[in-house]
C-alpha positions in Angstrom: 28.6 100.5 134.8 28.3 98.1 131.9 30.8 99.5 129.4 31.6 98.3 125.9 35.0 96.9 127.1 33.2 94.9 129.9 30.7 93.7 127.3 33.4 92.5 125.0 35.2 90.7 127.9 31.9 89.0 128.8 31.4 87.9 125.2 34.9 86.5 124.9 34.4 84.6 128.2 31.1 83.3 126.9 32.7 82.1 123.6 35.5 80.4 125.5 33.0 78.5 127.7 31.0 77.6 124.6 34.0 76.2 122.9 35.0 74.2 126.0 31.4 72.8 126.1 31.5 71.8 122.5 34.9 70.1 123.0 33.7 68.3 126.1 30.6 67.1 124.3 32.7 66.0 121.3 35.1 64.1 123.5 32.2 62.6 125.5 30.5 61.5 122.3 33.8 59.9 121.1 34.3 58.0 124.3 30.7 56.9 124.3 30.9 55.6 120.8 34.3 54.0 121.4 32.9 52.0 124.3 29.6 51.1 122.6 28.8 47.9 120.6 27.2 49.9 117.8 29.4 49.1 114.8 27.5 51.4 112.5 27.9 54.3 114.8 31.6 53.7 115.0 31.8 53.5 111.3 30.0 56.8 110.9 32.1 58.6 113.5 35.4 57.1 112.2 34.6 58.5 108.8 33.7 61.9 110.2 36.8 62.1 112.2 38.9 60.9 109.3 37.5 63.7 107.0 38.2 66.2 109.8 41.8 65.1 110.0 41.5 63.6 113.5 43.6 60.6 112.6 44.3 59.2 116.1 40.6 59.1 117.1 39.6 57.7 113.7 42.3 55.1 113.9 41.0 53.9 117.3 37.5 53.4 116.0 38.6 51.8 112.7 40.9 49.4 114.7 37.8 48.2 116.5 35.5 47.6 113.5 37.8 46.6 110.7 37.6 42.9 111.2 33.8 43.1 111.4 33.7 44.4 107.8 36.0 41.9 106.3 34.5 40.5 103.1 31.9 43.3 103.0 31.7 46.2 100.4 32.9 48.7 103.0 36.0 46.8 103.8 38.1 48.4 101.0 37.4 51.9 102.1 38.0 51.2 105.8 41.2 49.3 105.1 42.6 52.3 103.2 41.4 54.8 105.8 43.0 52.7 108.5 46.4 52.6 106.7 46.2 56.3 105.9 45.6 57.2 109.6 48.9 55.5 110.5 50.6 57.4 107.6 49.2 60.8 108.6 50.2 60.1 112.2 53.8 59.5 111.1 53.8 55.9 112.1 55.5 54.9 108.8 56.5 51.4 109.7 53.0 50.4 110.4 51.6 52.5 107.6 53.9 50.9 105.0 52.9 47.5 106.1 49.1 48.2 106.0 49.3 50.1 102.7 51.3 47.2 101.1 48.7 44.8 102.5 46.0 46.9 100.9 47.6 46.6 97.5 47.8 42.9 97.9 44.1 42.5 98.9 42.7 45.1 96.5 44.9 45.1 93.4 42.1 46.5 91.2 41.2 49.3 93.6 41.4 52.9 92.4 43.5 53.6 95.5 46.0 50.9 94.8 48.5 53.1 92.9 48.4 55.8 95.7 48.7 53.1 98.4 51.7 51.5 96.6 53.4 54.9 96.3 52.8 55.9 99.9 53.9 52.5 101.2 57.2 53.0 99.4 57.4 56.6 100.6 56.9 55.4 104.2 60.3 53.7 103.8 61.7 57.0 102.6 60.5 58.7 105.8 62.2 56.0 107.9 65.6 56.5 106.3 68.0 57.9 108.9 70.6 60.7 108.5 73.6 59.7 106.4 75.9 59.2 109.3 73.8 56.2 110.6 73.3 52.7 109.4 71.6 52.9 106.0 69.6 49.7 105.9 66.3 51.6 105.7 67.7 53.8 103.0 68.5 50.8 100.8 65.1 49.4 101.4 63.4 52.7 100.5 65.3 52.9 97.2 64.3 49.3 96.4 60.6 49.9 97.3 60.5 53.2 95.3 62.2 51.5 92.3 59.6 48.7 92.4 56.9 51.3 92.3 58.4 53.2 89.4 58.8 49.9 87.5 55.1 48.9 88.2 53.7 52.4 87.4 55.9 54.0 84.8 53.2 56.5 83.9 52.2 57.3 87.4 51.2 60.8 88.6 53.6 60.1 91.4 56.6 59.2 89.1 58.4 62.6 89.3 58.2 62.6 93.1 59.3 59.0 93.4 62.4 59.7 91.2 63.2 62.8 93.3 63.0 60.7 96.5 65.3 58.0 94.9 67.9 60.7 94.0 67.8 62.1 97.5 68.2 58.6 99.0 71.0 57.8 96.6 72.9 61.0 97.6 72.6 59.9 101.2 74.4 56.7 100.4 77.0 58.6 98.4 77.5 61.0 101.3 78.0 58.2 103.8 80.6 56.4 101.6 82.3 59.7 100.9 82.5 60.7 104.6 83.9 57.3 105.5 86.7 57.6 103.0 87.4 61.2 104.1 87.4 60.0 107.8 90.2 57.6 107.0 92.2 60.5 105.6 91.6 62.6 108.8 92.8 59.7 111.1 95.8 59.4 108.8 95.0 55.9 107.5 96.0 57.1 104.0 96.0 53.7 102.3 92.5 52.9 103.5 91.4 56.4 102.4 92.8 56.0 98.9 91.1 52.6 98.6 87.8 53.9 99.9 87.8 56.8 97.5 88.6 54.5 94.6 85.7 52.3 95.6 83.5 55.3 96.0 84.3 56.6 92.5 83.5 53.1 91.0 80.3 52.7 92.9 79.0 56.2 92.3 80.3 57.2 88.8 77.8 60.1 88.5 78.2 61.5 91.9 78.1 65.2 92.5 80.9 64.7 95.0 83.3 63.5 92.3 85.6 66.5 92.3 85.8 66.4 96.1 86.6 62.7 96.0 89.4 63.4 93.5 90.8 66.1 95.8 90.8 64.1 99.0 92.1 61.0 97.2 95.1 63.2 96.1 95.5 64.5 99.6 95.6 61.0 101.1 98.1 59.8 98.3 100.2 62.9 98.9 100.6 62.3 102.6 101.2 58.6 102.1 104.0 59.4 99.6 105.6 62.1 101.6 105.7 60.0 104.8 106.9 56.8 103.1 110.3 55.3 103.4 112.6 55.9 100.4 112.2 52.5 98.7 108.4 53.0 98.5 108.4 56.8 98.0 108.9 57.0 94.2 106.1 54.6 93.3 103.7 56.4 95.7 104.8 59.9 94.5 104.0 58.9 90.9 100.7 57.6 91.9 99.8 60.8 93.7 101.0 62.8 90.6 98.6 60.7 88.5 95.7 61.6 90.9 96.7 65.3 90.6 96.7 65.1 86.8 93.3 63.5 86.8 91.9 66.2 89.0 93.3 69.0 87.0 92.3 67.6 83.7 88.7 66.8 84.8 88.1 69.9 86.9 90.4 72.7 85.6 88.4 75.2 87.6 88.1 73.3 90.8 88.0 75.6 93.8 90.9 73.9 95.7 93.1 73.4 92.6 95.6 75.9 94.0 96.0 73.7 97.1 96.3 70.6 94.9 98.9 72.3 92.8 101.0 73.0 95.9 100.9 69.3 96.7 101.9 68.5 93.2 104.9 70.9 93.3 106.0 69.3 96.6 105.8 65.9 95.1 108.0 67.0 92.2 110.6 68.3 94.6 110.6 65.0 96.5 111.0 63.1 93.2 114.0 65.2 92.3 115.6 64.6 95.7 115.1 60.8 95.2 116.6 61.0 91.7 119.6 62.9 93.1 120.1 60.2 95.8 120.1 57.4 93.3 
C-alpha cells in the first residue's frame, strides 16, 4: 500500500539523489574547466565560484589564468580576487604577500585601501599566543601602524586601532609573565629588574598594579633572605615599592597581603637596628 509516509520517504530519497547528481555535475564541470585550455571559461567559472564563496576552487582556476591577463583590463580584478581567496582560506602569509603586491601594482585602485588593511590584518592573524616568540606580533603592529599612518580617515581605522591594542597587550602580557616567572623560580633580583623594565616599557599598561605587587613580592623575598649586611638596603627598597603600590592603588585587591609583607619588613628592620 502506497501510504503518505512511504511517499514522503520516496520524495526525500529522490531529492537526495538529485542533490548528489547536481554536485557530481558541478564537480565534473569544474574538473573539465580546470583541465581545459579555454581561458575565458576559466575566468567565468572562477568568478562564479568566487561569488559563491568557493574560495579553494576559484583560487585554483585563478592561479592558472592570472599570468595570461597581465597587462589587460581584467588583471586588477583577478589579482584582487586571487589574493582574497588566500585570505578567506586562512592562508594569511600568502594573502598578506599578494594583497601587499596588489597595492604596489594598483596604487590608484578603489580596492587598494581594503587590500592594504587586509594585508596588515593578515599579520595580525599570524600573531601567536603570548607565551610564544612574538616576532609576528611586532610585525603585525608595524604593518597596522603603517596602514593607520597612510589612511588616517579610513573606514577600517577603528578596527585597525583595536587590533593594535590587542597586539600591544600580548607583548605586555609576555613581558609581565617573564618577570613573574623569575619570581616563581626565586630569582628575585631578575624579577625586580624585569618588572622595572616592564613598567618603563609599558607605562600605560593595564597590568601596572599587578606589576607593582609582584615587584614588591620579589623585593620582599630578596630582603628577607639576604645576609645582614645587605638586608637593610633591600628592606628599604622593598618598603619603597610597598609605598608606591599603596599610594597609586589604595584599593588594590591584594593590598592586605602587601601590607603583611610591609609589616614583616618593618619588624626585620627593627631587629637589624637592635643588633647594631
